[in-house]
C-alpha positions as CSV (number, residue, x, y, z in Angstrom):
1,M,-0.1,0.0,0.0
2,R,2.6,2.2,0.3
3,E,4.7,1.4,-3.1
4,K,4.2,4.5,-4.9
5,L,4.9,6.6,-1.5
6,E,8.5,4.7,-1.2
7,N,9.6,5.1,-4.7
8,N,8.8,8.6,-5.3
9,F,8.1,10.1,-2.0
10,S,8.9,13.5,-3.5
11,E,5.9,13.5,-6.1
12,W,3.2,11.4,-3.6
13,Y,4.0,14.0,-1.0
14,N,3.4,17.4,-3.2
15,D,0.7,15.9,-4.6
16,I,-1.1,14.8,-1.6
17,I,-0.1,17.7,0.1
18,E,-2.8,19.4,-2.2
19,R,-5.3,16.7,-2.8
20,A,-6.4,16.3,0.6
21,Q,-6.3,19.7,1.3
22,I,-3.9,20.3,3.4
23,L,-2.1,23.4,2.4
24,D,-2.5,25.1,-1.0
25,I,0.8,26.2,-2.3
26,R,-0.2,28.5,-4.9
27,Y,0.6,31.6,-2.5
28,P,2.8,34.2,-4.8
29,V,5.7,34.4,-2.1
30,K,8.1,31.5,-2.4
31,G,8.1,29.5,0.6
32,N,5.2,30.6,2.0
33,Y,1.5,28.5,2.1
34,V,-2.1,29.1,2.9
35,W,-3.8,26.2,5.6
36,F,-6.8,24.7,3.7
37,P,-9.6,24.3,6.4
38,Y,-9.1,20.8,6.7
39,G,-5.4,20.6,6.8
40,F,-6.0,23.7,9.8
41,K,-8.2,21.1,11.5
42,V,-5.2,18.7,11.6
43,R,-3.0,21.2,12.8
44,K,-5.5,22.3,15.7
45,H,-6.0,18.8,17.0
46,V,-2.2,18.1,16.8
47,L,-1.4,21.3,18.8
48,R,-4.2,20.5,20.9
49,V,-2.5,17.5,22.2
50,L,0.9,19.4,22.3
51,R,-0.7,22.2,24.3
52,S,-2.3,19.3,26.8
53,L,1.0,18.0,27.4
54,L,2.8,21.4,28.3
55,D,0.3,22.8,30.4
56,A,0.1,19.2,32.3
57,T,3.8,19.7,33.3
58,G,3.1,23.4,34.6
59,H,3.8,25.4,31.5
60,Q,1.9,28.9,31.2
61,E,1.0,29.8,27.4
62,A,1.7,33.3,26.4
63,L,2.4,35.8,23.3
64,F,5.4,38.0,22.7
65,P,5.8,40.5,19.7
66,L,7.0,39.5,15.9
67,L,9.5,42.5,16.0
68,I,12.7,42.4,17.5
69,P,14.9,45.6,17.7
70,E,18.2,44.9,16.0
71,T,19.8,46.3,19.4
72,E,18.7,43.2,21.6
73,F,19.0,40.8,18.7
74,A,22.6,41.6,18.2
75,K,23.2,41.3,22.1
76,E,24.0,37.6,22.1
77,A,27.0,37.0,19.4
78,K,26.7,33.3,18.7
79,H,23.1,33.6,18.0
80,I,23.0,36.3,16.1
81,R,25.9,34.4,13.7
82,G,23.6,31.4,13.9
83,F,20.7,33.4,12.2
84,E,22.1,36.5,10.6
85,D,21.6,34.7,7.0
86,Q,17.8,34.2,7.9
87,V,16.9,37.1,9.0
88,Y,14.2,39.2,7.8
89,W,14.7,43.1,8.7
90,V,12.0,45.8,8.5
91,T,13.6,48.7,7.8
92,H,10.9,51.0,7.3
93,G,8.0,52.4,9.0
94,G,5.4,53.6,5.8
95,L,7.9,55.8,3.9
96,D,10.2,56.5,6.9
97,P,13.6,54.9,8.1
98,L,13.4,53.1,11.3
99,N,16.3,54.7,13.6
100,V,16.8,51.0,14.5
101,K,15.9,47.7,12.2
102,L,13.3,45.1,13.3
103,A,14.1,41.9,13.0
104,L,10.9,39.4,12.2
105,R,11.7,36.5,14.7
106,P,13.3,33.9,13.3
107,T,13.3,32.3,17.4
108,S,12.1,34.3,20.1
109,E,15.1,33.8,22.7
110,T,16.1,37.7,22.1
111,A,12.4,38.7,22.5
112,I,11.4,37.1,25.2
113,Y,14.8,37.5,27.3
114,P,14.5,41.2,28.1
115,M,11.1,40.4,29.3
116,F,12.3,37.6,32.1
117,K,15.2,40.6,33.1
118,V,11.7,42.3,34.1
119,W,9.5,39.8,35.4
120,I,12.3,37.6,37.8
121,R,13.3,39.1,40.9
122,S,13.6,35.8,43.8
123,H,14.5,32.5,43.6
124,A,10.9,31.8,44.6
125,E,9.8,32.7,41.2
126,M,11.4,30.2,39.5
127,P,11.4,27.7,37.9
128,L,9.3,30.0,35.3
129,K,7.9,27.9,31.8
130,I,6.3,29.9,29.2
131,Y,5.4,28.7,26.1
132,Q,4.2,30.3,22.7
133,V,2.7,29.0,19.5
134,V,3.7,31.3,16.8
135,N,4.7,32.0,12.8
136,V,8.5,32.4,12.5
137,F,10.4,33.6,9.9
138,R,13.4,32.5,7.9
139,Y,15.0,33.1,4.6
140,E,15.4,29.8,3.7
141,T,18.1,30.0,0.8
142,K,17.8,26.1,0.2
143,H,14.8,24.5,-1.8
144,T,11.5,25.0,0.1
145,R,9.4,22.6,0.7
146,P,5.9,22.5,2.5
147,L,5.9,22.2,5.8
148,I,9.5,20.8,6.2
149,R,11.7,24.0,4.8
150,L,9.8,27.3,4.9
151,R,10.3,30.8,4.7
152,E,7.0,31.5,7.2
153,I,7.0,28.8,10.0
154,T,3.0,29.1,10.5
155,T,3.3,26.7,13.7
156,F,6.2,27.3,15.6
157,K,5.9,26.0,19.3
158,E,8.6,27.1,21.6
159,A,8.9,27.0,25.5
160,H,11.3,28.8,27.4
161,T,12.2,28.0,31.2
162,A,14.3,29.4,33.5
163,H,15.8,27.9,36.7
164,A,17.8,28.9,40.1
165,T,20.2,25.9,39.8
166,K,22.1,23.9,36.9
167,E,20.4,20.6,38.7
168,D,17.0,22.2,38.0
169,A,17.9,23.3,34.2
170,E,19.1,19.9,33.6
171,R,15.9,18.3,35.4
172,Q,14.0,20.4,32.7
173,V,15.7,19.0,29.8
174,G,14.7,15.7,30.8
175,E,10.9,16.8,31.4
176,A,11.1,18.6,28.0
177,V,12.4,15.5,26.2
178,D,9.5,13.1,27.9
179,V,7.2,16.0,26.7
180,Y,8.2,15.2,23.2
181,K,8.6,11.8,23.9
182,N,4.5,11.6,24.9
183,F,3.8,14.2,21.8
184,F,5.2,11.7,18.9
185,D,4.0,8.8,20.6
186,T,0.3,10.2,20.6
187,L,0.7,10.9,17.1
188,G,2.4,7.8,16.3
189,I,5.4,9.6,14.8
190,P,8.6,7.0,15.6
191,Y,12.1,8.9,16.1
192,T,15.4,8.6,17.3
193,I,16.9,10.7,20.1
194,T,20.2,12.2,19.8
195,R,22.6,14.9,21.1
196,R,23.9,17.3,18.4
197,P,27.8,17.7,17.6
198,D,29.0,21.0,18.9
199,W,29.1,22.4,15.4
200,D,25.4,21.8,14.9
201,K,23.9,22.8,18.1
202,F,21.7,25.6,18.8
203,P,23.3,29.1,18.5
204,G,24.3,30.1,22.0
205,A,23.4,26.3,23.9
206,E,25.4,24.4,26.0
207,Y,24.0,21.5,23.9
208,T,21.1,20.4,21.9
209,T,19.1,17.3,22.2
210,A,16.9,16.2,18.9
211,F,14.6,14.1,18.1
212,D,15.1,12.7,14.2
213,T,12.3,10.5,12.0
214,I,13.0,9.0,8.9
215,F,11.0,9.6,6.0
216,P,10.0,6.9,3.4
217,D,12.8,8.4,1.0
218,G,15.5,6.9,3.6
219,K,16.0,10.7,4.4
220,A,16.3,12.2,8.4
221,L,14.2,15.0,9.4
222,Q,14.7,16.8,12.5
223,I,11.1,17.1,14.1
224,G,12.0,18.6,17.8
225,T,14.5,20.0,19.6
226,V,15.6,20.9,23.6
227,H,18.3,23.2,24.3
228,N,20.2,23.7,27.5
229,L,21.3,27.4,27.4
230,G,23.2,27.4,30.6
231,Q,23.5,30.9,31.9
232,N,24.7,31.9,28.4
233,F,21.4,34.3,27.7
234,A,21.0,35.2,30.9
235,K,24.8,36.8,31.1
236,T,24.0,38.7,27.8
237,F,20.4,40.3,28.9
238,D,21.6,40.1,32.6
239,V,18.8,38.2,34.0
240,T,19.5,37.8,37.3
241,F,17.7,36.7,40.6
242,E,18.2,36.8,44.4
243,N,18.9,34.0,45.9
244,P,18.0,32.3,49.7
245,E,21.6,33.7,50.8
246,G,20.3,37.3,49.6
247,E,23.1,37.3,46.7
248,Q,22.4,38.2,42.9
249,E,23.1,35.2,40.6
250,H,22.6,34.8,36.7
251,I,19.2,32.3,36.0
252,F,19.4,29.3,34.0
253,Q,17.5,28.5,31.1
254,T,16.6,26.0,28.3
255,C,14.4,26.2,25.1
256,Y,12.5,23.9,23.3
257,G,10.8,24.0,19.9
258,I,8.6,22.0,17.4
259,S,7.5,23.3,13.9
260,D,5.2,22.8,11.3
261,R,7.4,19.6,10.6
262,C,5.7,17.4,12.9
263,I,2.7,17.7,10.4
264,A,4.9,16.9,7.5
265,A,6.0,13.7,10.1
266,L,2.7,12.8,10.6
267,I,1.7,12.8,6.7
268,A,4.9,10.9,6.1
269,A,5.0,8.2,8.6
270,H,1.4,7.0,8.0
271,G,0.0,7.7,4.4
272,D,-0.2,5.4,1.5
273,D,-0.8,5.3,-2.0
274,K,-4.8,6.1,-1.1
275,G,-3.3,9.2,0.6
276,L,-3.7,10.4,4.3
277,C,-3.9,8.1,7.0
278,I,-4.8,9.9,9.9
279,P,-4.5,8.8,13.7
280,P,-7.9,8.9,15.2
281,D,-6.7,10.9,18.2
282,V,-5.7,14.1,15.5
283,A,-8.0,13.5,12.8
284,P,-10.4,16.2,12.3
285,I,-13.0,13.8,11.1
286,Q,-12.5,10.1,13.0
287,C,-15.7,8.4,11.7
288,V,-17.5,9.2,8.2
289,I,-21.1,7.9,7.8
290,I,-21.8,7.2,4.4
291,P,-25.7,6.5,3.3
292,I,-26.2,4.0,0.9
293,W,-29.6,5.1,-0.8
294,F,-32.2,3.5,-3.0
295,K,-35.4,5.4,-4.0
296,E,-37.5,3.2,-2.1
297,S,-35.8,3.1,1.1
298,Q,-34.2,7.0,1.2
299,K,-36.3,8.3,3.7
300,E,-35.6,5.1,5.9
301,V,-32.1,5.2,5.7
302,N,-32.1,9.1,6.4
303,R,-33.9,8.2,9.9
304,E,-31.5,5.6,10.9
305,I,-28.4,7.9,9.9
306,E,-30.0,10.4,12.3
307,K,-30.2,7.9,14.9
308,L,-26.4,6.5,14.5
309,K,-25.4,10.5,14.4
310,E,-27.0,10.3,18.0
311,E,-25.5,7.4,18.7
312,L,-21.6,8.4,18.3
313,K,-22.1,12.3,19.3
314,D,-19.2,12.0,21.2
315,L,-17.0,11.6,18.6
316,R,-15.9,13.7,15.6
317,I,-18.6,12.4,13.2
318,H,-19.3,13.4,9.6
319,V,-22.2,12.2,7.7
320,D,-21.9,12.5,3.6
321,D,-25.2,13.4,2.1
322,R,-23.9,14.6,-1.0
323,D,-25.8,13.5,-3.9
324,I,-23.0,11.4,-6.0
325,R,-22.0,7.8,-5.9
326,P,-20.9,6.1,-2.9
327,G,-17.4,4.8,-4.7
328,Q,-16.9,8.6,-5.1
329,K,-17.0,9.1,-1.6
330,Y,-15.2,6.3,-0.1
331,F,-12.3,7.4,-2.6
332,D,-12.9,11.6,-1.4
333,W,-12.4,10.5,2.5
334,E,-9.4,7.7,1.8
335,I,-7.8,10.4,0.3
336,K,-8.4,12.7,3.4
337,G,-7.0,9.8,5.7
338,V,-10.7,9.6,7.9
339,P,-9.5,6.7,10.0
340,L,-13.0,4.7,10.0
341,R,-16.1,4.6,7.3
342,L,-19.3,3.2,8.4
343,E,-21.8,2.4,5.3
344,L,-25.5,2.0,6.4
345,G,-28.1,1.1,3.7
346,P,-31.3,-1.2,3.8
347,R,-29.8,-4.2,4.4
348,D,-27.9,-3.0,7.1
349,I,-30.9,-2.0,8.8
350,R,-32.7,-5.1,8.4
351,E,-30.1,-6.7,10.4
352,N,-29.6,-4.1,12.8
353,K,-25.7,-3.9,11.8
354,V,-23.4,-1.3,10.2
355,M,-20.4,-2.1,7.5
356,A,-17.2,-0.7,9.2
357,V,-14.2,-0.1,6.9
358,R,-10.7,0.9,9.0
359,R,-8.7,3.4,6.4
360,D,-5.1,2.0,7.8
361,T,-6.0,-1.6,6.6
362,G,-8.7,-1.7,4.3
363,E,-10.1,-4.5,6.5
364,K,-14.1,-4.3,5.9
365,G,-16.7,-6.0,8.2
366,S,-20.3,-5.7,9.7
367,I,-20.7,-4.4,13.7
368,S,-23.8,-5.0,15.5
369,R,-26.1,-1.8,16.2
370,K,-26.3,-2.5,19.7
371,D,-23.3,-0.9,22.1
372,I,-22.1,0.5,18.7
373,K,-20.2,3.6,20.1
374,S,-18.4,0.9,22.5
375,Q,-17.2,-0.9,19.6
376,V,-16.3,2.1,17.1
377,Q,-14.1,3.3,20.0
378,E,-12.6,0.3,20.2
379,I,-12.0,-0.3,16.5
380,L,-10.6,3.6,16.7
381,L,-7.8,2.6,19.6
382,N,-6.7,-0.6,17.4
383,I,-6.4,1.5,14.6
384,T,-4.4,4.0,16.7
385,K,-2.0,0.9,18.1
386,D,-1.8,-0.7,14.9
387,M,-0.5,2.4,13.0
388,K,2.0,3.4,15.9
389,A,3.6,-0.3,15.4
390,R,3.7,-0.5,12.0
391,A,5.3,3.3,11.6
392,Q,7.9,2.0,14.1
393,K,8.7,-1.1,12.6
394,E,9.4,0.6,9.3
395,L,11.8,3.0,11.1
396,E,13.4,0.2,12.6
397,G,14.0,-1.5,9.3
398,K,15.7,1.9,8.3
399,I,18.5,1.7,10.9
400,H,21.7,-0.3,10.1
401,E,25.2,-0.7,12.1
402,S,28.6,-0.3,10.3
403,G,32.0,-0.3,11.2
404,D,33.0,0.6,7.3
405,L,32.8,4.0,6.2
406,E,32.6,2.8,2.6
407,E,29.9,0.2,3.5
408,A,28.1,2.9,5.6
409,A,28.0,5.6,2.5
410,K,26.5,2.5,0.3
411,I,24.0,2.0,2.8
412,I,22.9,5.3,2.8
413,K,23.3,6.1,-0.9
414,D,21.2,2.9,-2.2
415,G,18.6,2.8,0.6
416,G,18.8,5.5,3.0
417,G,17.9,5.6,6.3
418,I,20.3,5.9,9.4
419,V,23.5,4.2,9.8
420,R,25.0,3.9,13.8
421,A,28.7,3.7,14.2
422,G,31.7,4.5,16.3
423,W,33.4,7.7,16.0
424,C,36.3,9.2,18.3
425,T,34.9,12.9,18.7
426,A,37.7,14.2,16.6
427,K,36.1,16.8,13.5
428,A,38.5,15.6,11.4
429,C,37.2,12.4,11.2
430,A,33.6,14.0,11.2
431,E,34.9,15.9,8.1
432,E,35.9,12.7,6.6
433,I,32.5,10.9,7.0
434,E,30.7,14.2,5.5
435,K,33.1,14.2,2.3
436,K,30.8,10.8,1.8
437,D,27.9,13.0,1.5
438,I,26.9,12.2,4.6
439,T,25.4,14.3,7.5
440,V,26.6,13.4,11.2
441,L,23.4,13.4,12.7
442,G,24.0,13.2,16.3
443,L,25.7,11.4,19.4
444,M,23.7,8.5,20.8
445,D,23.5,7.8,24.8
446,E,24.7,4.7,24.8
447,D,27.9,3.3,27.1
448,V,29.6,1.1,24.5
449,T,33.1,0.6,23.4
450,T,33.5,0.4,20.0
451,D,35.8,1.9,17.3
452,C,35.9,4.9,15.4
453,I,34.2,4.2,11.7
454,V,37.4,6.7,10.3
455,C,40.5,6.3,12.1
456,K,39.2,2.8,14.1
457,G,40.5,4.5,17.5
458,Q,38.7,2.8,20.4
459,T,35.8,5.1,21.6
460,K,32.5,5.0,24.0
461,V,30.6,7.3,21.2
462,K,28.5,6.2,18.9
463,I,26.6,8.4,16.5
464,Q,23.8,8.5,13.6
465,M,24.4,9.5,10.1
466,G,22.6,9.7,7.2
467,K,21.0,12.0,4.4
468,S,19.0,15.0,5.8
469,Y,16.4,17.5,4.8
């Protein structure tokens, strides 16, 4: 069912984004796209899951300005160097030149931390955990791609936290990783977790932990990051607090983000040659009901449909009562990935049954109208479980081990995916790896003894390598 998707993922992806009405790519600014109402509902339910996880762990949602004065943005040297090629600048207000240029936020550290300086006075006010869901702008010079590589990222969840101790900030990193694990597990998106090498960490961070998934074309996509900022930004913006001994100290900070890429990963992890396949938890429509009409029984079928709607009112359901052939309706809802289809005709009414069809497997069978709500809920739970298991199995099939650089390069070139290998941590060896058109994705958290894939020196560090978006 995923043969076309796997053989030509790029063509399938671009086609299904439009046909399933997720995004309209025809907006006349490169790298900017329009959410269709159906796609925006998918986005809404995905964010509902993420917000609930953040709220349950003591985060508070806020909203900070889009415009960042150059004077603030330029304070953190490493940070601005990391983004200087990507920033959009506002230079005029109407026809008048501005005294201070304003950056359209590429991310919000330099907008939020001046406010932390105002808000935080004492250790008793921490930990402070703030998040927002906003759009950010990055002048992406590579090939833009819907939801993957954008110039306006319309779904950017960023969390920013402040702590009185290094230990509490480190604990927060662990909590953030757990939040993201729960989030991706709910969406059934499989992932690997690594620590980014120093040259690829977030500008201004002590270290960066990243979540990656593997797309059907074998390329890795970073879908979430967690950064321990230490006191770097606190010192830059002079964010201090009074400790229990009455002394002034700089706060410790973390930040972590997820973007539109989580929607791209959802599409890639579960879609098939028929179209989208959306997990029930985040599907805009969990169950579509198709009336099977005949002229002499249309009123009877419609009456039963109303009863069925009432029985399933706690679910997100939709009755497709368009005056078109049932086959066309099936096709339309399969493209949009609705998890479950219920068909009801005169024969089903006589037998007190409904025909149920699973989107993920195509499995079809009659279910009794008696206690139909619990039966439908059980089917949806099974769909969720099975979709997650299938996606996880597929990811595991794309992960390889190798101790030979030439072999690793061939694996990645021929079939894609991730290769795990030893690395001595020398930048020179990493550069040799990347000469093979391979990206060092991250360092694994494993206590093993192995040999570096380049110099063969003994090491306790393993890395993940592959091609990435």
